Residue, then its C-alpha position, 0 to 999 in steps of 0.5 A: m803630665k801636662a802640668f807645671a809645678i811650682g813647689p806645692l802648686v800645680l797648674p795644668y798647662t790649660w790654665f795658662t792657655g785659658m789666662a791668655a784667652l781671657v786677656l785677649g778676649l778682654q783687649v779685643g772687646q775693649r778695642v771694638a768698644r773704643r772704636a764704636g765710641a762705646r762705654d768701657v766694657a771691660p767690667h762687663l766682659f769680666h762679669v760675663l767670665l765670672a758668670g760662666l766660671l760660677g755656672a760651671r762650678i755650680a753645675f759640676v757640684l750639683r752633678f756630684w752632690p752626694a760626693y760633696l755632701q761627704s765634705p761640704w767645705s770642699i765645694p768652694d775649693i776650685r783646686d780639685g778641677g771640678w768644672a762643667p764647661l758646657a754649662g759654664v759657656i751656657v750661663a755666660l752666653g745667657y748673662a751676656l744676652w741679659l746684659d745686652r737688653g739692659i745696656a746699650g752698645l754691648r753686643k758687638p764688644i762682648v761677642a768680639g771678645a767672646l769669639a777671640a777668647s774662644c778661638v784662643g782657648a780652642l787653639g790652646a786646648g789643641v796644642v796642649a792636646a798635641l803635646p806628648s802624653a802618657r795617655g794610653a800607656a800600659l800599667p808598667d811591669i814595676r815590681l815594688p815591696a808591699l806593705a803587707g809583705g812580699s812584692v807586687s808588680l803593677a802589671d798584676f792588677r790589670g783585669k779591672p779598672v785600676v787607680v794608682n795613687v802616688w803619695a807620701t806621708w809628708c805631703p799635705p795634699c796627699v794626706r787631705e785626699l787620702p781618706a776619699l781614696v780609701r773610702a772609694q776603695a771600700e765603696h767600689p769593689e769593681v775598681r782596684f786601688v793601689f797606693v804607692a807611697q814615696e817611702s822607704a820605711a814600712q814602719r813609718v807608713r804603718a804608723f802614719l796610716l794608724s794615726q789617721h785611722l786608715a786601713p787601705r789595701n794594696v799599699l806599695l813602697d816606692a822609695d826611688g819614685a820609679v812609678a812617678a818617673r815612668f809617668r813624668s810626674r813632677a808633683l805629689p799627689t798624682t793619681l792615674f786612672f787605668d781602664a780594664r785593659g790596663r791602659l791609662a785613661a786619665a791622670r790628675m797631678g794635684a789633689l782630688s776631692a771626693a767628687t772629682l774622684a767620682q767623675r774619673l771613676e765613672r769614666i774608667s768604670g764605663d770603659a770597662r762595660 
């Protein structure tokens, strides 16, 4: 998993490369402005960045509006990772051009800062993409006890797109996202959902699900954390998205919202067609 976990906080590596791009972009923009004898442009560059982030978030929310309607309080919760990068770039560029018309001397610093940030961001994204990844890995033949009785191998679920959610009853983010996953299981019969609980006591899991008024199918018990270890997950929840061939297409370490879940379901359902 290409993410860094600090207790309950999960930060993807791209977050660090993005912060580096932001800092360098601001520094370059400031230096160009200083050499040209222009005014302090740091606040304007920062506003351009904020405009881009806001545009990226709003575009994503609009794209998956029906999902956000189910839980509107999750709209400002950017921890779900819901962004539309292209829309963000367009909004940031448009705002920068608008600023240039109203404030003299901003074009060169803003262009220089944006180019520097873009180069560092692209380089960082390339480095992260080159890191070892489980992408393309097959659904493992890991046999686990089933809450309903008996045992099941994850490999048995191949043939349709599969979502494997690794969770625990004692994990608050897991508890928050679980209703959306259970609802999606009912709404998407073309996708197989598997809930791998990091628990050893079946009765505790049953009692928890009953208390939450949830009745998911395909609940497995993984007290030893075999699935998390296989995919190098260091935090809960972790959700793995496999295509119909049983190959890992995407992964998310950290909580999903109904919208970011819908986005990933579109991806693996599209691969199945």
